[in-house]
Backbone of each chain as ProteinMPNN parsed JSONL, in Angstrom:
{"seq_chain_A": "MSQFDNVSVVKKANVYFDGKCVSHSVLFADGTKKSVGVIFPSTLTFNTGAPEIMEINGGRCRVRLKGDADWKEYGAGQSFAVPGNSSFDIETLELLDYVCHFGN", "coords_chain_A": {"N_chain_A": [[29.049, -45.902, 5.529], [27.809, -44.269, 2.758], [27.877, -41.848, 1.157], [29.806, -38.852, 0.91], [29.392, -35.991, 2.751], [28.723, -32.393, 2.703], [30.667, -31.365, 1.189], [32.848, -30.235, -1.48], [32.772, -30.779, -4.947], [34.839, -31.199, -7.854], [33.878, -30.369, -10.971], [35.126, -31.322, -13.312], [36.34, -34.227, -14.739], [39.017, -36.361, -13.784], [41.138, -38.095, -15.993], [42.889, -40.765, -16.708], [45.424, -42.861, -18.088], [44.635, -43.063, -20.802], [42.057, -43.383, -20.444], [41.464, -45.547, -18.889], [41.378, -45.323, -16.209], [39.151, -43.237, -14.438], [38.248, -40.479, -12.522], [36.836, -38.264, -9.983], [37.536, -35.322, -8.208], [37.258, -34.745, -4.722], [36.683, -32.486, -2.577], [37.276, -31.57, 1.033], [36.265, -29.562, 3.99], [38.265, -29.259, 5.757], [40.345, -29.111, 4.307], [41.551, -31.481, 3.267], [41.731, -34.131, 0.705], [40.017, -36.225, -1.465], [39.264, -38.857, -3.997], [36.852, -40.006, -6.06], [36.379, -42.754, -7.948], [36.723, -44.991, -11.057], [38.282, -47.967, -12.071], [39.074, -49.607, -15.162], [39.353, -53.034, -16.313], [42.473, -53.754, -16.519], [46.165, -53.537, -16.554], [48.057, -51.437, -14.682], [50.34, -49.054, -13.627], [50.695, -46.905, -10.855], [51.832, -43.787, -9.486], [52.46, -42.211, -6.486], [52.282, -39.161, -4.728], [51.463, -37.945, -2.254], [50.781, -39.952, 0.586], [48.504, -42.707, 0.175], [45.097, -44.183, 0.943], [43.539, -46.659, -0.599], [40.37, -47.276, -1.091], [38.132, -49.864, -1.557], [35.034, -50.293, -3.351], [33.698, -51.883, -4.985], [34.07, -54.41, -7.349], [37.319, -56.272, -8.31], [40.747, -56.535, -7.62], [44.431, -57.016, -8.097], [47.174, -56.233, -6.224], [50.502, -54.97, -6.314], [52.8, -53.532, -4.169], [55.42, -50.994, -4.57], [58.638, -52.407, -4.46], [57.764, -54.8, -3.329], [57.687, -58.233, -3.524], [55.425, -59.863, -3.906], [52.059, -60.238, -5.063], [48.846, -58.936, -3.9], [45.475, -59.818, -3.332], [42.362, -57.83, -3.585], [39.067, -56.934, -2.833], [35.745, -55.709, -2.911], [34.755, -53.81, 0.089], [37.383, -53.952, 1.054], [40.516, -52.263, 1.725], [43.606, -50.766, 0.905], [47.017, -49.467, 1.688], [49.232, -47.136, 0.57], [52.401, -45.954, 0.528], [53.763, -42.399, 0.563], [55.261, -40.722, -2.223], [55.816, -43.142, -3.782], [55.206, -46.14, -5.46], [52.761, -48.26, -6.888], [51.75, -51.432, -8.644], [48.722, -52.251, -10.276], [46.478, -54.603, -11.052], [43.596, -54.999, -12.537], [40.882, -56.896, -12.22], [38.129, -57.149, -12.256], [35.989, -54.458, -13.166], [36.702, -51.899, -11.135], [35.645, -50.027, -8.461], [36.293, -47.308, -6.575], [37.365, -45.433, -3.844], [39.667, -43.131, -3.342], [41.872, -41.999, -0.75], [43.801, -39.271, 0.047], [46.846, -38.343, 1.609], [46.867, -39.808, 3.912]], "CA_chain_A": [[28.709, -44.481, 4.651], [27.628, -44.475, 1.121], [28.284, -40.689, 0.599], [30.346, -37.697, 1.51], [28.483, -34.819, 2.791], [29.501, -31.134, 2.94], [32.115, -31.254, 0.357], [32.899, -29.663, -2.836], [33.141, -31.577, -5.974], [35.378, -30.709, -8.935], [33.259, -30.725, -12.155], [35.81, -31.842, -14.477], [36.955, -35.417, -14.46], [40.467, -36.761, -14.045], [41.22, -39.13, -17.066], [44.267, -41.242, -16.763], [45.799, -44.024, -18.773], [43.8, -43.286, -21.818], [40.604, -43.671, -20.004], [41.498, -46.809, -17.91], [41.116, -44.86, -14.742], [38.489, -42.091, -14.457], [37.763, -40.069, -11.2], [36.457, -36.87, -9.494], [38.112, -34.872, -6.964], [36.107, -34.397, -3.648], [37.41, -31.582, -1.466], [36.79, -31.438, 2.288], [36.414, -28.357, 4.554], [39.494, -29.455, 6.509], [41.582, -29.045, 3.299], [42.076, -32.833, 2.528], [41.095, -34.203, -0.657], [39.883, -37.528, -1.839], [38.841, -39.035, -5.28], [35.958, -41.199, -6.269], [36.496, -43.236, -9.389], [36.799, -46.332, -11.449], [39.618, -48.451, -13.211], [38.555, -50.653, -16.095], [40.245, -54.102, -16.385], [43.898, -53.331, -17.035], [47.414, -53.538, -15.425], [48.654, -50.077, -14.513], [51.325, -48.427, -12.462], [50.323, -45.599, -10.265], [52.919, -43.26, -8.76], [52.022, -41.516, -5.456], [52.873, -38.187, -4.129], [51.013, -38.061, -0.912], [50.423, -41.307, 0.996], [47.172, -42.885, -0.15], [44.39, -45.163, 1.146], [42.66, -46.957, -1.568], [39.257, -48.296, -0.382], [37.497, -50.652, -2.833], [33.681, -50.314, -3.01], [33.136, -52.725, -6.062], [35.233, -55.143, -8.304], [38.363, -56.895, -7.685], [42.021, -56.243, -8.105], [45.642, -57.743, -7.446], [48.147, -55.161, -6.078], [51.931, -55.04, -5.903], [53.517, -52.204, -3.925], [56.77, -50.925, -4.945], [59.529, -53.15, -3.527], [57.184, -56.02, -2.825], [57.702, -59.357, -4.452], [54.069, -60.555, -3.851], [50.629, -59.527, -5.35], [47.912, -59.35, -2.976], [44.201, -59.53, -4.122], [41.629, -56.895, -2.85], [37.645, -56.785, -3.236], [34.734, -55.007, -1.993], [35.053, -53.641, 1.523], [38.687, -54.019, 1.548], [41.349, -51.332, 1.348], [45.018, -50.915, 0.883], [47.686, -48.241, 1.998], [50.431, -46.861, -0.319], [53.355, -44.782, 1.126], [53.983, -41.204, -0.231], [56.439, -40.974, -3.105], [56.135, -44.388, -4.2], [54.175, -46.581, -6.634], [52.027, -49.661, -7.037], [51.212, -51.97, -9.844], [47.396, -52.715, -10.05], [45.717, -55.219, -12.179], [42.022, -54.918, -12.129], [40.244, -58.093, -12.933], [36.657, -56.701, -12.452], [35.682, -53.062, -12.882], [37.186, -51.494, -9.913], [34.844, -48.869, -7.994], [37.111, -46.853, -5.436], [37.659, -44.023, -3.261], [41.154, -42.866, -2.839], [41.969, -40.999, 0.31], [45.011, -38.758, 0.151], [47.364, -37.668, 2.708], [46.546, -40.71, 5.128]], "C_chain_A": [[28.889, -44.442, 3.247], [27.929, -43.123, 0.374], [28.926, -39.947, 1.408], [29.495, -36.43, 1.52], [29.412, -33.581, 3.122], [30.775, -31.109, 2.622], [31.999, -30.364, -0.816], [33.589, -30.73, -3.911], [33.717, -30.883, -7.363], [34.427, -31.126, -10.377], [33.877, -31.638, -13.171], [36.607, -33.131, -14.011], [38.247, -35.611, -14.57], [40.465, -38.078, -14.815], [42.498, -39.546, -17.221], [44.437, -42.453, -17.716], [44.887, -44.222, -19.965], [42.331, -43.801, -21.557], [40.465, -44.885, -19.045], [41.13, -46.31, -16.621], [40.311, -43.302, -14.934], [37.903, -41.681, -12.929], [37.417, -38.722, -11.137], [37.063, -36.664, -8.312], [36.972, -34.366, -6.026], [36.994, -33.608, -2.657], [36.661, -31.277, -0.078], [37.2, -29.952, 2.92], [37.685, -28.184, 5.384], [40.757, -29.344, 5.505], [42.032, -30.392, 2.58], [41.175, -32.973, 1.319], [40.964, -35.775, -0.73], [39.392, -37.516, -3.483], [37.962, -40.013, -5.311], [35.971, -41.508, -7.739], [36.307, -44.647, -9.584], [38.036, -46.844, -12.165], [38.874, -49.507, -13.789], [39.556, -51.739, -15.95], [41.476, -53.588, -17.32], [44.98, -53.577, -16.008], [48.0, -52.302, -15.695], [49.63, -49.942, -13.509], [51.039, -46.999, -12.13], [51.392, -45.017, -9.439], [52.091, -42.38, -7.63], [52.884, -40.422, -5.003], [52.636, -38.298, -2.648], [50.787, -39.47, -0.615], [48.952, -41.556, 0.572], [46.533, -44.159, 0.539], [43.406, -45.504, -0.017], [41.499, -47.981, -1.2], [38.263, -48.677, -1.453], [36.0, -50.831, -2.36], [33.088, -51.23, -4.03], [34.336, -53.38, -6.8], [36.323, -55.842, -7.509], [39.733, -56.406, -8.386], [43.155, -57.069, -7.417], [46.59, -56.342, -7.512], [49.401, -55.603, -5.67], [52.576, -53.647, -5.405], [54.957, -52.195, -4.24], [57.654, -51.699, -3.763], [59.149, -54.59, -2.929], [57.33, -57.135, -4.003], [56.346, -59.999, -4.961], [52.964, -59.645, -4.517], [49.736, -59.767, -4.18], [46.394, -58.869, -3.722], [43.187, -58.715, -2.964], [40.078, -56.989, -3.401], [36.917, -55.745, -2.567], [34.777, -54.96, -0.619], [36.273, -53.632, 2.012], [39.489, -52.711, 1.222], [42.819, -51.621, 1.575], [45.712, -49.677, 1.036], [48.968, -48.152, 1.058], [51.21, -45.736, 0.385], [53.432, -43.504, 0.154], [55.199, -41.499, -1.057], [56.899, -42.335, -3.48], [55.306, -44.761, -5.386], [53.651, -47.834, -6.213], [51.548, -49.832, -8.354], [49.805, -52.583, -9.313], [46.768, -53.464, -11.326], [44.316, -55.547, -11.75], [41.439, -56.068, -12.944], [38.693, -57.699, -13.189], [36.6, -55.131, -12.341], [35.782, -52.626, -11.581], [36.265, -50.093, -9.454], [35.643, -48.331, -6.551], [36.92, -45.561, -4.91], [38.945, -43.921, -2.78], [41.286, -41.653, -1.88], [43.507, -40.525, 0.236], [45.427, -38.196, 1.381], [47.054, -38.581, 4.103], [47.839, -41.399, 5.664]], "O_chain_A": [[29.965, -44.564, 2.661], [28.199, -43.14, -0.827], [28.801, -40.157, 2.615], [28.996, -35.92, 0.517], [30.524, -33.65, 3.647], [31.757, -30.921, 3.34], [30.932, -29.783, -1.018], [34.647, -31.339, -3.75], [33.013, -30.038, -7.916], [34.393, -32.31, -10.709], [33.275, -32.534, -13.763], [37.394, -33.104, -13.064], [38.782, -35.025, -15.511], [39.876, -39.062, -14.368], [43.29, -38.82, -17.822], [43.396, -42.998, -18.083], [44.393, -45.326, -20.192], [41.637, -44.472, -22.321], [39.395, -45.134, -18.489], [40.472, -47.082, -15.925], [40.859, -42.364, -15.513], [37.212, -42.458, -12.271], [37.635, -37.986, -12.1], [37.181, -37.534, -7.449], [35.987, -33.733, -6.405], [37.919, -34.128, -2.033], [35.535, -30.779, -0.091], [38.159, -29.288, 2.529], [38.106, -27.061, 5.664], [41.93, -29.469, 5.858], [42.714, -30.427, 1.556], [40.225, -32.267, 0.98], [41.739, -36.503, -0.109], [39.183, -36.484, -4.12], [38.199, -40.986, -4.595], [35.644, -40.701, -8.609], [35.889, -45.429, -8.729], [38.737, -46.068, -12.815], [38.139, -50.242, -13.129], [40.639, -51.418, -15.462], [41.441, -53.16, -18.474], [44.748, -53.785, -14.817], [48.434, -52.047, -16.818], [49.696, -50.742, -12.575], [51.117, -46.071, -12.935], [51.909, -45.787, -8.631], [51.032, -41.872, -7.999], [54.093, -40.612, -4.873], [53.516, -38.7, -1.888], [50.596, -40.218, -1.574], [48.188, -40.592, 0.623], [47.256, -45.136, 0.734], [42.543, -44.692, -0.352], [41.64, -49.195, -1.05], [37.665, -47.842, -2.132], [35.696, -51.358, -1.29], [31.868, -51.37, -3.937], [35.454, -52.865, -6.806], [36.28, -55.985, -6.287], [39.77, -55.963, -9.534], [42.955, -57.703, -6.382], [46.727, -55.595, -8.48], [49.524, -56.478, -4.813], [52.828, -52.753, -6.213], [55.644, -53.215, -4.193], [57.464, -51.644, -2.548], [59.882, -55.334, -2.279], [57.114, -56.904, -5.192], [56.159, -60.509, -6.065], [53.039, -58.418, -4.471], [49.895, -60.787, -3.51], [46.214, -57.885, -4.44], [43.229, -58.928, -1.752], [40.009, -57.142, -4.62], [37.435, -54.988, -1.746], [34.84, -56.038, -0.027], [36.468, -53.372, 3.2], [38.989, -52.047, 0.314], [43.219, -52.538, 2.292], [45.138, -48.695, 0.563], [49.649, -49.16, 0.869], [50.652, -44.706, 0.764], [53.145, -43.668, -1.031], [56.039, -42.336, -0.726], [58.082, -42.674, -3.509], [54.8, -43.951, -6.162], [54.099, -48.416, -5.225], [51.089, -48.964, -9.095], [49.678, -53.221, -8.268], [46.615, -52.927, -12.424], [43.997, -56.239, -10.783], [41.526, -56.138, -14.17], [38.142, -57.949, -14.262], [37.186, -54.593, -11.402], [34.889, -52.992, -10.817], [36.281, -49.135, -10.227], [35.534, -49.001, -5.524], [36.338, -44.674, -5.534], [39.316, -44.608, -1.828], [40.888, -40.523, -2.161], [44.39, -41.373, 0.363], [44.645, -37.647, 2.156], [47.019, -38.054, 5.215], [47.779, -42.157, 6.632]]}, "seq_chain_B": "MSQFDNVSVVKKANVYFDGKCVSHSVLFADGTKKSVGVIFPSTLTFNTGAPEIMEINGGRCRVRLKGDADWKEYGAGQSFAVPGNSSFDIETLELLDYVCHFGN", "coords_chain_B": {"N_chain_B": [[32.382, -21.269, -12.753], [34.032, -23.887, -11.336], [33.512, -25.911, -9.613], [31.279, -27.849, -7.56], [29.896, -26.679, -4.512], [29.322, -27.456, -0.939], [27.795, -29.744, -1.068], [26.649, -33.196, -1.395], [28.315, -36.285, -2.329], [27.696, -39.359, -3.752], [29.483, -42.106, -3.114], [29.892, -44.531, -4.77], [30.382, -45.323, -8.101], [28.137, -44.648, -11.035], [27.598, -46.715, -13.569], [27.187, -47.172, -16.816], [26.018, -48.776, -19.953], [27.949, -50.769, -20.431], [30.332, -49.444, -19.429], [30.767, -47.476, -21.119], [29.781, -45.127, -20.286], [30.254, -43.169, -17.277], [29.409, -42.016, -14.233], [29.286, -39.988, -11.296], [27.04, -39.349, -8.73], [25.689, -36.172, -7.584], [24.478, -34.526, -4.878], [22.205, -32.043, -3.765], [21.55, -29.426, -1.05], [18.902, -28.474, -1.56], [17.666, -30.564, -2.402], [17.76, -31.195, -4.966], [19.443, -33.031, -7.748], [22.389, -33.845, -9.52], [24.642, -35.072, -11.996], [28.145, -35.851, -12.481], [30.182, -36.579, -15.028], [31.637, -38.943, -17.42], [31.627, -39.59, -21.076], [32.721, -42.203, -23.031], [34.001, -42.377, -26.541], [31.42, -43.311, -28.773], [28.284, -44.504, -29.818], [25.177, -43.899, -28.474], [21.953, -44.361, -26.776], [20.228, -42.455, -24.676], [17.658, -42.628, -22.119], [15.395, -40.535, -20.736], [13.975, -39.536, -17.557], [13.302, -37.53, -15.391], [13.315, -34.064, -16.668], [16.237, -33.003, -18.519], [19.508, -31.24, -18.32], [22.363, -31.021, -20.241], [25.472, -30.325, -19.725], [28.329, -29.439, -21.282], [31.605, -29.875, -20.582], [34.127, -30.524, -21.773], [35.403, -32.084, -24.813], [33.524, -33.461, -27.435], [30.543, -33.816, -29.156], [27.556, -35.173, -31.007], [24.197, -34.856, -31.203], [20.863, -36.145, -31.138], [17.659, -35.407, -30.57], [14.813, -37.144, -29.364], [12.342, -37.56, -31.762], [13.397, -35.714, -33.471], [14.576, -34.871, -36.569], [17.327, -34.067, -37.172], [20.798, -33.892, -36.337], [22.624, -32.236, -33.816], [25.697, -30.606, -33.298], [27.76, -30.39, -30.275], [30.06, -28.882, -28.067], [32.772, -27.964, -25.634], [31.777, -26.007, -23.133], [29.322, -25.61, -24.08], [25.603, -26.575, -24.004], [22.844, -28.652, -23.656], [19.396, -29.305, -23.764], [16.924, -31.631, -22.664], [13.784, -32.94, -22.935], [11.545, -34.293, -20.26], [10.734, -37.83, -19.674], [11.657, -38.852, -22.234], [14.061, -39.165, -24.805], [17.366, -39.321, -26.153], [19.745, -39.516, -28.659], [23.074, -39.911, -28.674], [26.137, -39.285, -30.224], [29.305, -39.683, -29.388], [32.16, -37.858, -30.042], [34.73, -37.054, -29.148], [36.115, -37.831, -26.195], [33.828, -37.271, -23.709], [33.281, -34.879, -21.356], [31.141, -34.176, -18.764], [28.392, -32.319, -17.081], [25.287, -33.391, -15.666], [22.262, -31.932, -15.211], [19.51, -32.402, -13.4], [15.96, -32.323, -13.609], [15.466, -29.877, -14.589]], "CA_chain_B": [[32.358, -22.211, -11.63], [34.622, -25.141, -11.761], [33.256, -26.948, -8.789], [30.02, -27.463, -6.741], [30.254, -26.686, -3.046], [28.289, -27.754, 0.04], [27.153, -30.943, -1.679], [26.902, -34.46, -0.912], [28.8, -37.127, -3.343], [27.724, -40.711, -3.633], [30.858, -42.941, -3.489], [29.83, -45.519, -5.879], [29.955, -44.849, -9.472], [27.14, -45.129, -11.96], [28.329, -47.222, -14.946], [26.088, -47.453, -17.887], [26.554, -48.986, -21.506], [29.25, -51.406, -20.329], [31.38, -48.654, -19.014], [30.954, -46.209, -21.879], [29.263, -43.765, -19.433], [30.765, -43.406, -16.106], [29.264, -40.833, -13.522], [29.087, -39.969, -9.781], [25.823, -38.524, -8.562], [25.92, -35.083, -6.506], [23.244, -34.33, -4.028], [22.292, -30.804, -3.127], [20.671, -29.323, 0.008], [17.618, -28.089, -1.85], [16.919, -31.887, -2.875], [17.994, -31.333, -6.556], [20.545, -33.846, -8.032], [23.196, -33.644, -10.734], [25.532, -36.075, -11.959], [29.244, -35.375, -13.133], [30.648, -37.866, -15.655], [32.358, -38.791, -18.767], [31.309, -40.73, -22.068], [33.788, -42.41, -24.172], [33.676, -42.261, -27.863], [30.446, -44.356, -28.715], [26.757, -43.931, -30.153], [24.29, -44.399, -27.299], [20.685, -43.782, -26.626], [19.914, -42.285, -23.217], [16.344, -42.338, -21.867], [15.079, -39.487, -19.379], [12.801, -39.582, -16.525], [13.137, -36.053, -15.194], [13.95, -33.305, -17.875], [17.772, -32.79, -18.168], [20.376, -30.346, -19.104], [23.541, -31.635, -20.35], [26.494, -29.177, -19.752], [29.521, -30.097, -21.754], [32.82, -29.357, -20.161], [35.001, -31.011, -22.626], [35.114, -33.161, -25.649], [32.665, -33.192, -28.509], [29.505, -34.853, -29.409], [26.361, -34.95, -31.928], [23.004, -35.159, -30.489], [19.719, -36.072, -32.0], [16.606, -35.56, -29.623], [13.763, -37.966, -29.945], [11.35, -36.871, -32.677], [14.172, -34.719, -34.265], [15.639, -35.426, -37.782], [18.728, -33.453, -37.351], [21.896, -34.052, -35.396], [23.321, -31.057, -33.696], [26.971, -31.004, -32.675], [28.214, -29.526, -29.137], [31.482, -28.892, -27.548], [33.069, -27.477, -24.4], [30.947, -24.571, -22.85], [27.74, -25.626, -24.475], [24.652, -27.41, -23.112], [21.546, -28.883, -24.479], [18.149, -29.495, -22.826], [16.176, -32.877, -23.125], [12.506, -32.99, -21.912], [11.517, -35.547, -19.478], [10.165, -39.047, -20.222], [11.923, -38.881, -23.536], [15.301, -39.901, -25.023], [18.242, -38.664, -27.023], [20.849, -40.325, -29.56], [24.387, -39.251, -28.515], [27.438, -39.762, -30.922], [30.482, -38.973, -28.741], [33.386, -37.957, -31.159], [35.882, -37.094, -28.393], [35.732, -38.067, -24.639], [32.938, -36.232, -23.079], [33.275, -34.496, -19.848], [29.885, -33.406, -18.605], [27.461, -32.28, -15.976], [23.91, -33.531, -16.224], [21.339, -31.284, -14.334], [18.196, -33.152, -13.498], [14.946, -31.644, -13.171], [15.479, -28.394, -14.972]], "C_chain_B": [[32.904, -23.469, -11.864], [34.273, -26.281, -10.81], [31.891, -26.704, -8.017], [30.509, -27.604, -5.347], [29.057, -26.993, -2.106], [27.306, -28.756, -0.55], [27.559, -32.159, -1.051], [27.489, -35.387, -2.265], [28.479, -38.539, -2.922], [29.046, -41.521, -4.056], [30.854, -43.558, -4.593], [29.266, -44.848, -7.248], [28.824, -45.371, -10.156], [27.719, -45.519, -13.192], [27.321, -47.846, -15.703], [26.793, -48.043, -19.169], [27.917, -49.747, -21.21], [30.38, -50.502, -20.202], [31.545, -47.43, -19.964], [30.507, -44.87, -21.428], [29.588, -44.342, -18.002], [30.446, -41.988, -15.259], [28.963, -41.038, -12.083], [27.81, -38.916, -9.588], [26.31, -37.457, -7.279], [24.687, -34.513, -6.204], [23.213, -32.851, -3.542], [21.336, -30.547, -2.12], [19.173, -29.055, -0.323], [16.933, -29.369, -2.548], [17.101, -32.037, -4.333], [19.239, -32.371, -6.544], [21.257, -33.437, -9.343], [24.085, -34.759, -10.848], [26.99, -35.449, -12.823], [29.785, -36.862, -13.678], [31.349, -37.808, -16.913], [31.533, -40.004, -19.801], [32.29, -40.918, -22.938], [33.099, -42.601, -25.442], [32.711, -43.621, -28.318], [29.286, -43.707, -29.489], [25.847, -44.664, -29.191], [23.076, -43.667, -27.324], [20.248, -43.718, -25.162], [18.317, -42.11, -23.063], [16.09, -41.198, -20.672], [13.914, -39.746, -18.829], [12.443, -38.035, -16.349], [13.868, -35.378, -16.39], [15.543, -33.299, -17.354], [18.453, -31.826, -18.835], [21.793, -30.904, -18.958], [24.446, -30.509, -20.639], [27.719, -29.85, -20.183], [30.777, -29.408, -21.272], [34.045, -29.627, -21.107], [34.705, -32.092, -23.542], [33.961, -32.52, -26.746], [31.703, -34.244, -28.771], [28.407, -34.253, -30.338], [25.12, -35.518, -31.235], [21.794, -35.143, -31.269], [18.505, -36.254, -30.819], [15.448, -36.434, -30.251], [12.813, -37.078, -30.634], [12.128, -35.922, -33.74], [14.792, -35.51, -35.375], [16.948, -35.252, -37.777], [19.486, -33.904, -36.11], [22.429, -32.553, -35.285], [24.699, -31.252, -32.861], [27.268, -29.946, -31.402], [29.462, -29.779, -28.686], [31.611, -28.269, -26.126], [32.422, -26.146, -24.357], [29.458, -24.51, -23.299], [26.996, -26.429, -23.775], [23.672, -27.66, -24.162], [20.579, -29.324, -23.417], [17.359, -30.828, -23.562], [14.902, -32.835, -22.097], [12.482, -34.288, -21.22], [10.689, -36.562, -20.244], [10.519, -38.944, -21.72], [13.243, -39.529, -23.812], [15.888, -39.126, -26.016], [19.258, -39.561, -27.696], [21.895, -39.294, -29.147], [25.419, -39.85, -29.288], [28.617, -38.941, -30.267], [31.727, -39.073, -29.622], [34.674, -37.784, -30.366], [35.276, -37.189, -26.952], [34.924, -36.833, -23.96], [32.913, -35.866, -21.822], [31.967, -33.671, -19.492], [29.35, -33.333, -17.191], [26.178, -32.585, -16.234], [23.086, -32.982, -15.039], [19.905, -31.988, -14.482], [17.138, -32.294, -12.938], [14.768, -30.204, -13.537], [14.318, -28.298, -16.157]], "O_chain_B": [[32.273, -24.215, -12.614], [34.622, -27.436, -11.054], [31.436, -25.572, -7.854], [31.347, -28.437, -5.002], [27.905, -26.791, -2.49], [26.093, -28.556, -0.495], [28.549, -32.269, -0.328], [26.964, -35.061, -3.33], [28.916, -38.95, -1.847], [29.519, -41.521, -5.192], [31.685, -43.283, -5.458], [28.257, -44.18, -7.475], [28.491, -46.531, -9.91], [28.327, -44.685, -13.863], [26.692, -48.847, -15.36], [27.982, -47.823, -19.402], [28.944, -49.332, -21.747], [31.397, -50.757, -20.848], [32.311, -46.505, -19.692], [30.743, -43.788, -21.966], [29.352, -45.476, -17.586], [31.085, -40.968, -15.517], [28.461, -42.082, -11.667], [27.678, -37.868, -10.22], [27.029, -37.747, -6.323], [23.913, -34.066, -7.051], [24.195, -32.445, -2.92], [20.316, -31.237, -2.107], [18.291, -29.351, 0.484], [15.862, -29.285, -3.15], [16.589, -33.004, -4.898], [19.93, -32.543, -5.539], [20.677, -32.724, -10.161], [24.315, -35.422, -9.837], [26.838, -34.637, -13.736], [29.824, -37.923, -13.056], [31.637, -36.733, -17.439], [30.984, -41.027, -19.392], [32.755, -39.988, -23.597], [31.911, -42.911, -25.535], [33.147, -44.77, -28.239], [29.314, -42.51, -29.776], [25.794, -45.893, -29.141], [23.019, -42.528, -27.787], [19.951, -44.722, -24.515], [17.74, -41.437, -23.917], [16.828, -41.229, -19.687], [12.926, -40.13, -19.455], [11.565, -37.43, -16.962], [14.794, -35.908, -17.005], [15.968, -33.508, -16.217], [18.051, -31.51, -19.955], [22.325, -31.195, -17.886], [24.281, -29.797, -21.629], [28.158, -30.785, -19.513], [30.922, -28.247, -21.654], [34.949, -28.791, -21.098], [33.895, -32.966, -23.232], [33.639, -31.334, -26.82], [31.989, -35.434, -28.633], [28.302, -33.034, -30.471], [25.146, -36.646, -30.742], [21.615, -34.21, -32.053], [18.5, -37.313, -30.192], [15.192, -36.427, -31.455], [12.502, -35.98, -30.172], [11.55, -35.446, -34.718], [15.398, -36.57, -35.215], [17.727, -36.07, -38.266], [18.94, -34.23, -35.056], [22.638, -31.804, -36.239], [24.746, -31.985, -31.873], [27.012, -28.752, -31.557], [29.972, -30.879, -28.896], [30.582, -28.072, -25.48], [32.463, -25.317, -25.267], [28.622, -23.656, -23.004], [27.544, -27.077, -22.884], [23.611, -27.098, -25.256], [20.961, -29.672, -22.299], [17.24, -30.969, -24.779], [14.942, -32.733, -20.871], [13.229, -35.226, -21.501], [10.054, -36.27, -21.257], [9.549, -38.956, -22.479], [13.573, -40.451, -23.065], [15.228, -38.353, -26.71], [19.573, -40.519, -26.989], [21.71, -38.08, -29.226], [25.642, -41.033, -29.028], [28.854, -37.766, -30.545], [32.259, -40.146, -29.904], [35.693, -38.306, -30.82], [34.186, -36.725, -26.617], [35.359, -35.7, -23.754], [32.428, -36.703, -21.061], [31.819, -32.543, -19.961], [29.722, -34.075, -16.281], [25.762, -31.97, -17.216], [23.203, -33.525, -13.941], [19.302, -32.086, -15.55], [17.334, -31.61, -11.933], [14.042, -29.438, -12.904], [14.07, -27.218, -16.693]]}, "name": "protein", "num_of_chains": 2, "seq": "MSQFDNVSVVKKANVYFDGKCVSHSVLFADGTKKSVGVIFPSTLTFNTGAPEIMEINGGRCRVRLKGDADWKEYGAGQSFAVPGNSSFDIETLELLDYVCHFGNMSQFDNVSVVKKANVYFDGKCVSHSVLFADGTKKSVGVIFPSTLTFNTGAPEIMEINGGRCRVRLKGDADWKEYGAGQSFAVPGNSSFDIETLELLDYVCHFGN"}
C-alpha cells in the first residue's frame, strides 16, 4: 500500500531537531493518527508518548531502544516498535523515509 | 482551513535539491493534486509543468518568476501563482512551510 486513503492531512509540517526531522500528520476516521516524514543523516533521541511503530520506506538507520545495550539496523521494508512513555536513539545513515504509526 | 479532508496521501516523500525541499503528495477525489512541504534556507530554481499556486503557511521567501526582473517577498498567509511550463527562482530566508496547488 503506497498511500493512505480517506484521511485528513494537516497542512503545516512538524519540524523537529532544527529540521533534521520533518513530518506531516495524517488523521484517520477512527481517530488514530500517523505521520509521514523524513529524517536527515544525524543521531537523535526521540521521546514517545503513545507507543509507536516506525515503518521504514527508504533509507537506513541504526536504532537503540531505551534500556537496550545494542543497536539494531533497519532499512526499507522493515519496521520497529517503541513502547509508550519511553525513548529511542536513532542514527540515520541514509535519508530515512518513514511512516510513524501512533498508539499501536 | 488547517487540514485537507477526504484525501489520499502518498507515504513516500518527494525529496528535491539534496533535501532542501521535502514534500508529500496529497490526492483529491476530483483528480487534482497538491503537495505539502517545506523548503530549507537556500536559493533554488523550480520548473513547472502544470500551473501552480504556492501558498505560504510559514516562513519567508523572495521569488522571481521567469522573465521578471524583480524579486517579490512573501510570508505566512500569502501566495503566488506560477504559469505552467515555466520556472521561478526562490530564495528561502526562513524555513518555508507551504502547500503547492497544481493545475490552478
